[in-house]
N, C-alpha and C positions, 0 to 999 in steps of 0.2 A: 633154764633157757626157755624163753617163750616160744610159741609155735612159729612166729615169724622168723626168729633167729634160727630155729631148727630147719626151716625150709631153706633159708639162705645157706646154711652149712651143708645141707645135702646137695644143693645145686652146685656149690662151689667145690665140693670134694672131688667130683669127677667131671670136670668141664669138657674133657674130650669126648665123653660119652654123649654129651648133650649138644655138641656142635658138629656132629657128623651129618652134613646136610645132603649128601648125594650118594648114599650107600644103600642100594635097594635091598641088600641082605640084612640090613639092620633090624634087630628084634629087641623087644623090651627085656630088661633084666629085672630081678626081684627088687633091687634098690629103686629102680625107676618106677616100678609099680607102686612102691611105698611112697615115693615122692609125689606121684600123681594123686594118690589117696589123700595125702596130707594137703596137697595143693587144692584139691576139690573141696576140702573142708575150710579153707581160708575164707573169711568173710570178704565181701566185695570191697570193704574199706581198705583192704591190704593192696589195692591197686593191681589186681590180677588182670592180665590183658591177653588178647589174641592177635596174632599177626597173620594176615591172610596172604597167601601167594596169589599174584595176579599176572596177567599176560605181560610178558617182557621182564618179570621179576624173577623168573625161574633160574636165572644164571647167578644167583647169590644176592640179588637186590630185593629187599623186603620192605614193606611199609606197614606201619602200625595201624590196626583197626581201632574202632571206637571201644570204649569200656564195655566189657561183656560180663554182666553180673553172674550168669550161670554158664560155666564153661561147657558143660555137656560132655558128650563122649569125646575123649581125647583124639582118637585116631581119625574121626570124621571131620574134625574142625581144622586139621591141617597143622599150622605152625603156632607154637605157644612160646610166649616170652614172659619174663618176669622182671620186675623193676629191681635194679641194684644201684644204690646210691644215686637215684634220680635218672638212671639210664635203663634201657630195656635190653635184655640179652635174650637171644634166641635159645630156647630150651630144647625144642624138638620139632622135626618135620614129620607129619604123618605120612604113611605109605601111599595113601590114595592121592594126596596132594602132590607128592613127588612124581607119581606116574603121570598124572594129568599135566604137570609142568613139563615133564620130559617129552610127552607127546606134542604139546604145543611148541616147545622149543624145536623139536625135530621138524614139525610142519613148517615153522618159519624158516629154518635153515634150508629145508628142501625147496621152499618157495623161492628163496633168494638164489639158490643154485639154478633152479629152473628158469628164473627170470633172465639170468645172465647167459645161460648156455642153451636154453631151449627156445628158439625164435617163436614157435607157435604159442607157447605159454606167455612169453613177453608181449606178443601182439595182442593176446586176449586181454591181458591186464591193461595195456595202453589204450585199448579200445574204450575202456571205461573212463579213463582220466585224461587222455590226450584229445583235445578238440581244436588244436591249432594246425593249419595247413602248412606244408613245407614252403620255404622261400626259395626264390630263384636268384642266382648270382652269376656274374661274369658271362652273360648271354652275348655271344659273338657270332658274326658272320664273316667267313674268310674265303675269298676266291681261291680255288685250287688249280683251275686251268683257264688261262686267259690267252687269247690269240688276237693280236692287233686290237687290243682294247675291249674285245668282246669276252664276257665271262660265260664260259660254257658249263663249268662245274664249280661247286663251292661246298663249304662245310659249315654246319651249325653246331656250336658247342655251348655248354652251360653246366653249372653246378647246382644241385638241389640239396638243401639242408633242412633238417628238422631238429627241434630241441629235445625231443623225447623218443619218438618212434623211428624205426629204420625206414629208408626210402624203398618202396616196393617197385615202382615203375614210373616212367615219364612219357609224355606225349609231345609230338611236334606236328604243327600244322604249317605248311609252307604255301601261302595263298597269293596268287597273282592279283594285282590291283588294277582295276579298270576304271579310270576316272569317268564319272557319268556324263560329263559334258562332251566327251569324245565318242564317236560311234565305235562300238565294239569290233566292227569289221576292220577298223584301222590297226588292230592288234593281232599278232599271231596267236592262234588259239592255244590255250594251255590250261589244264585242269589243276585244281589244288592237290597237294600231296600231304598225306598224313602217315605218321609212323608211331608205333608203340615201342618204347625202349625199356630194357631192364638192366639193372646194374651188372657190370662185369665182375666186380670184386665181391668179397664177402659182404653180406648185408650190413649196413651201417647207417648212421644218421646223416652222413654226407656221401653223395654219389656224383660222379662226373659222367656226363653223357655227350655224345657227338653223333652226328648223322650226315652222311654225304648226300649231295643233290647233284645229279648229272643231267646233261642234255637240256639246260635251260634255254628257252627260246628268246627271252629278253623282249625288248621293245616296250617295256613297262616296268613299274616298280613291284615290289613284293612285300608282304608282311609275314613275319615269323611270329608264331604264337606257340609258347611252350608251357607245359604244365607238369606238375609232379604230384604223385600220390604216396602217402606213407602207409605203413602197415596197419595203422589205426583207421584207415579209410578216408583220411582228410586229403583234399585235393586243392592245389593252389589256384587262385583266381587271377583274372586279367589285371595287369598293371603295366603301364608304359615303362619302357626301360629308361633308367636314369643313369647317364654316363658318369655323373659325379660320384655316386656311391655304388655304382655297378650292380644295381638291383633292378628287378622288373622282369616280366616274362613276355612282353610284346615289343618286337624290334622291327622298325620300318627300314627296308632297303630302298634307297633312292633308285631312280631310273637306271636300268641296265640296258646296254646296247642290244639292238636286234641284229645289226650288221657289223661286221668287222670294219675297222677304220682303215681305209685304203689310201689315205691322203699321202702317205710316204711310200707308196708302192711303185712310184715312177718319178721321173724328173720333170713332169709337166705340172705347172701351177694352174689349176682350173678354178675360176670364180664364177659366181652366178649373181645376177642382180636380184635384190631381195627387197620387197615392199613391207614395211612395218606398220602400215596404217590399218590393217584389217582388224575390225572390231565387230561387235555384235550388230551394229547398225549398218556398217559400210556395205555388207553384202546385199542388203536390201536397197541401199541408196544407189548401187550400181546395177540393180535389176539382175543380179546374178543367180539368185535363188531359183532353183529348178532348171537353170540353163546349163551351168557348169558346176560340178559338184566335187570338191576336194575329198580325198579319202579321209581326211581328218574332220570332215564336216565344215560348217560355216563357223570357223574358229575365231577366237579372240587372241590377238598376238600377245596381249598382256598375260596370258596364261603361260607360265614357264614350262609346263608340260608340253605345250604345243611346240615351243622352240626346241625342246629336247628331242621330240620326235623328228622335227624337220632337220636338225643338225645330224642326228643319227642316220637318217635316210640319205642326206647329202654326202656326208663324209664316207658313208658306206658304199657310195657310188662314185668316189674319186673327185668330189667337189671339195676343194681345199678352203675356200673362203666365200663369204657372202659380201657383195658390194651393196651395202644397205642404203636405201633412199634416206636422205637427210633433209628434212624440212624444219627450219629453225623455229617457226611459229608453233608447229606441233610439238617439237621437242621441248621448248622452253615452258610450254604449258604443263608438261609432266616430265621434268628433266631426269627423274630417277627411273621412269618406266622402262626405257630402252636399256639403259645401263644395268638395271636390276635384272633384266631378262638375260642379256648376253653374258653377264658375269655369274649367272646362276651355275653352281657346280654340276648340275645335271645336264648342262647344255653341250656336253661332249667335245668341248674345246675347239670348235670351229673358229677360224680366224675371221676378223671383221675389218672391212675397209668402208669408206664412206663415198656415196654418190651424192655430191652436192647439187641439189636441185636448183639450178640457176633460175629457171622460169618461175619457180615458186618462191624463191628467196629474195630475188632482186627485181627492181622495176624493169618493165619491158617497153620497147618503143616499136611502133609500126612504121616501117619505111616504105617509100614508093617502090613500085615494081622494078624500076630499072636498077635499084640497088640490091635486089634480092638475089642472093646466091645460096641461101640456106633455107629460108622460110619467110614467114611474114613478120616475125618479131625478133628483136635484137636486144642485146644488153650493152649499154654504153658505159665503157670503163673510163670515159672522160667526165662522167657525171659524179659530182662530189657526193651526192646522197647515195648513189649506188656504191661507191667505194666505202663510205662510212658504214653502210649496212654490212657489206662483205667483211669489213674489219671486225665488226662486232660478232659476226657469225664465227669467224675463224679464231677469235679470242676464246669463244666458248668451246670450239672444237679442240683447241690446244689444251685447254684446262680440263676438259671432261673426257676426251677420247684418246688423244695421241699417247698418253702415258700408260694406257691399259695394256696388260700383258697379252690380251686376246687380239690386240690390233695388228693387222697384217703389216709386215715390213718387207719391202723389196730393197735389197742392198743395204739393209739396216735402217731404212727410212719409212716412216708411216705413210700409208698410201691413201690418197684421196683423188677422186675423179670429178672433174668439172663438167656437169651435164650441159650439152648444147654449147660448148665453148666455141664451136665453129660459128656461132652467132654473136661472138664478141666483136664490138667495134670500138674505135677509139684507141687509146694507148694501152694495148694488151700487155706489153712488156711491163709497164708501170703497175698495172693491176696485179699481175702475177708476182712481181717483185715485192709488192706490199704484203702479200701472203707469206712469202718466204722470209722477209725481214721480221714480220710479226712472230712467226714460228721460231725463228732463230733466238728471239728473246726468251722463249720458253725452253730452249735447248733442243729444238727439233729442226730437222731439214726435210720437209715433206716431199714425198715422191708424187708429183702431180701428173695425172693422166689427162690428156686433152681429148674431148669428144669431138674430134675434127674429121673423122673418116666417115664420109657419106657420099651418096651417089652423085649429088650435085656439088660436091666440094672440091672439084678440080681447079677452081679458079685461083688466080695468083694471090689475092688477098688472104685466102685461107692457108695456102701452102706456105706463105712467108712466115706464118706464126708457128709452124710445127716445131721449130727448133727451140721454142720457149718452154716446151714441156719435156718431161722426163720420159714419156711414152705417149703413143697415140692409139686410140681405139674408137669404137662407136657403140651406141646403146643397142641398136637393133638392126642396122643395115636394111631399113625399110623406108620407102617414101622418097619424094622428089620427082621432078619431071623426068630425069634420066632413068630413074628406077622403073617408071611405067613403060618406057620404050624398050629398055634392055631386058626386062624380066618377063615380058608378056608371054613369051614362048617357053623359056626354060630358066628358072631362077638359079638352079645350081651352077650351070655353066657360066652364067652372067656373074654370079658371086665369085667364082674362081678368077675370072678376069679382073674384077674390081679389086680383089685382094692383091693381084699381081701389080696393079698400078700403085696401090698404096704401099706395098712392100718396097717398090723401087723408090717412091717419093720419100719415105722415111729413112731408107738406107742412105740416100744422098745427103741427108741432113743429120745423120748420125743419131737418129731417134728410134728406139725399138717400136715395133708394131705389135699390138695385141689384137689378134683376130677374134671373131666370135661366131657362134652358131645359134640359130633360132629355130624352134620346131614349128612355129606358125605365128600368124598375126591376123586378128580379125576382131574389130570392135562393133560390127554390125549388131544392132539390137541392144547394145550395151551402152555405148556412148556415141556421141557424134563428133569425136575429136579427129577421126582419120577416115580417109576414103580407101586407103590401101588395104589389100587383103592378100595374105599368103596362107593358103590352105594348109591345115595340119595334115601331114602325110607321114605317118610313122615309118613307112617303108623307105622314105627318102632321108630320114633323120641321120642314119649312119654316114651317108654321103656328105651331108652338110658338115658333120663333125670332122670328117677326114679332110675336107677342103680347108677348114680352119687350122687343123693340125699341120697341114702342108705349109702354111704360111707363118708358123711360129718363129719368133725371133730367137736366134741362137743364144743371146746373152741372158734373157730373162725367161724364155720358154713359158709364156703365160697366155692363156686364152679365156674368153668369157662365154657364158651361157646366158642368153636373153630369152626368158628370165627364169627365176626359180618359182615365183608365185604372183606374177602380174596377170591375174585371172581376167581382168577387164579387157586385155588385149589378146587373150587366148594364146599367150606365148609361154605358158607355165611348163616347167619341167616337173613340178611337184606332182606326186601320185594322185590320181583321180579315180572316181568311179567310172568305169568304162575302159580307160587306158591302163589303169594300174601303174606299174613301175616301168613301163616300156621306154619312156624318154630317159629316165635315170639309168636303165639298163644299157642304153646306147652309149651313155657317157662312161659307164663302168667298163665297157668293152672297147673303149677308144684305143 
């Protein structure tokens, strides 16, 4: 038997002795020493090899090293293998190699246990390999206490997620938004609020957070900014909330009311005349800058935030609707401007009616003094051109306004008032009939209010037309020859008597009366349109309101305020620098 065969026989005679891989008490036998001696004398041509233990191989997985011509000391080299029929069999594991492998295996096992059960160790490891910040999902704002449309309290909630590290804490910033184009004095003062939150549950890669916010002052919008930090120290960055995939950490809250909506707090329908022509230049064109200053500054009506503030203030003081000035030429130039503003969801749902500006929309005629019972200019409803223009205007109104859910309806009918209808001449019945027939084609039956109540309107021609309207009112109860003589001493008592006359006149004709109150009237230094002056006296304002309330019609119980924002005539109820909310407060306490 040659030496190679002898070696094979010795190795194969006691395979169990040479395959015990994990027995620390293992010791060499005499036969093994003989085998080692023979093996050490085998030339390298006999393919003697060494297999080394490596990290991760100590659990019984071994890899073959390169050919080792000189094996050296058996115990120091670790694992020895010998070729058998083209395969390598493990012959022996040295003690030192086994100990090292066991230590390494134990360290890895201990590390795995520590990673999963010891947060501090896991965070230390993640700090080296986790560089991605947590993501924010399901960021929500939920009102929790709402009174008459005003949100006093709310809750912010969101979920933070991380792919590797646990969520350690989160942060919420609740920031009031002050549009720069509006004076900050127009807003109730309110500071930003910030909170640091920590997970309530066992630390994990997903954590839910919520925070209550109480005592919100409103009158503005808010921005919610949330962030989350993981145990590796990564912090989420700003990203606008996407409602489609429900991700992002910045959420804008639209305008929240400053005042409770009191429009349903009583059975009186209160309207206010509203001018929509205010823009950046009009204040200067009317020489108002520095003379009369709105609390909102010299605003642009096209800014939807302005209309939100105004409707909040109005409905918060019991004004139910705006009777908006309608000039066809202005509207047709920018048809979406007004509709876009009044239909804006932040406009607090005030209702809208139209004041059809007859003098601006239709041709005017100057009559001789003997025919004057209203003023100098009249609208001739026998004139074909006049009727054609009126028809075009009301076609537009039917198409663009009457179908709006925001449009005011009395007895289920859209409301429109014809300004200075007391100055209509010609066949008034035919003119109004044209409006009604046209609207009927669109499926509407308009509630038409005539502007026929005025100090010099007691003449028969005017009174005979009252029954053509659905209700009678006036724009301001200012002006006319009779007004100067009656009101020179005491406006309030004269107003009470004038309303008595018109209440009787309308009752006789079965037409409701819509009385009104005006806080003042003065165009001096602003325009040269009028000579009449009614001094603003806030102390007399409650009395003027009570006189109007006294003459409410029992069927529709509607009254007007002249005006909400006609600053050129100094009749505005809109809050101002100086008077504040005093005029609106009078309406609220009506």
